[in-house]
Every structure is written in structure tokens, then in C-alpha cells.
C-alpha positions in Angstrom: 3.0 -24.0 31.4 2.6 -23.7 27.6 -0.6 -25.2 26.2 -0.5 -27.5 23.2 -2.1 -24.8 21.0 0.5 -22.2 22.0 3.2 -24.8 21.2 1.9 -25.5 17.8 1.3 -21.8 17.1 4.8 -20.9 18.1 6.2 -23.8 16.0 4.2 -22.6 13.0 5.4 -19.0 13.4 9.0 -20.3 13.8 8.8 -22.3 10.7 7.3 -19.4 8.8 10.2 -17.2 10.0 12.7 -19.8 8.8 11.0 -19.9 5.4 10.9 -16.1 5.1 14.6 -15.8 6.0 15.8 -18.6 3.7 13.7 -17.7 0.7 16.1 -15.1 -0.9 19.0 -17.5 -0.8 17.0 -20.5 -2.1 15.5 -18.4 -4.9 18.9 -17.2 -6.1 20.3 -20.8 -5.8 17.4 -22.0 -8.0 17.8 -19.3 -10.6 21.6 -19.6 -10.8 21.3 -23.4 -10.9 18.8 -23.3 -13.8 20.9 -20.8 -15.7 24.0 -22.8 -15.4 22.1 -26.0 -16.2 20.8 -24.4 -19.4 24.2 -23.1 -20.3 25.7 -26.6 -19.8 22.9 -28.2 -21.9 23.4 -25.7 -24.7 27.2 -25.9 -24.8 27.7 -29.5 -23.7 30.3 -28.4 -21.1 30.0 -30.8 -18.1 32.4 -29.3 -15.6 31.6 -29.8 -11.9 33.2 -26.5 -10.8 31.0 -24.7 -13.3 28.0 -25.6 -11.3 29.4 -25.2 -7.8 31.5 -22.0 -7.9 29.0 -19.5 -9.5 26.2 -20.9 -7.3 28.3 -20.6 -4.2 29.3 -17.0 -5.1 25.7 -16.0 -5.8 24.6 -17.5 -2.5 27.3 -15.7 -0.5 26.5 -12.4 -2.2 22.7 -12.7 -1.5 23.4 -13.8 2.1 25.6 -10.8 2.6 23.0 -8.5 1.1 20.1 -10.0 3.1 21.7 -10.4 6.5 20.0 -7.2 7.8 16.6 -8.5 6.7 17.3 -11.9 8.3 18.4 -10.4 11.5 15.4 -8.1 11.7 13.1 -11.0 11.0 14.7 -13.2 13.7 14.8 -10.4 16.3 11.1 -9.5 15.6 10.2 -13.2 16.1 12.0 -13.5 19.3 10.8 -10.1 20.7 7.2 -10.7 19.6 6.8 -14.4 20.4 9.5 -16.2 22.3 10.4 -13.6 25.0 6.7 -13.0 26.0 6.4 -16.8 26.3 9.4 -17.0 28.5 8.2 -14.1 30.6 4.7 -15.6 30.8 3.0 -12.5 29.4 0.9 -14.4 26.7 
């Protein structure tokens, strides 16, 4: 049986793994969104596809580039925390 402390510690570590894995994508979406917003403010071009398509393309590229890092992070979390809890080791 898992104690309350183990549950909250596992939840904290899972949330941190989620933040770590999503940070590259969120950072790129923020930077591209700011750049496009600045471009739109400077040129007065208010086109909806101008905000959506470049941001989506940048997110897809960064996701593709960071898939290995995300997989390693998730596998390390499962091997280090979840599987030992299931096996009853910790």
C-alpha cells in the first residue's frame, strides 16, 4: 500500500517530468508567438493564418527534434519511480 507521502512525492515528480518534457515546445511557441505579434504590430497585418501556421510549424519541428529527450525523460521516470512502486521495492 502506498503511503500519502509516497503518493504526493510521485505526483510531484510526475508533474516535474511533464514540465521538463513540455518546456522546449512551450518556449518555442512563446518566442514565435511574440515574434509574430511584434511583426503584426509593426506592419498592421492582421491575418489569422499568419499567427497559426508559423507557430504550428515551429512546434512540430521542435517536437520532432526533442522526441528523443522526451522519451528518455519519460522512460527514466517510469524506470526510476513507477516500476519500483508497482514492484513494491521502495
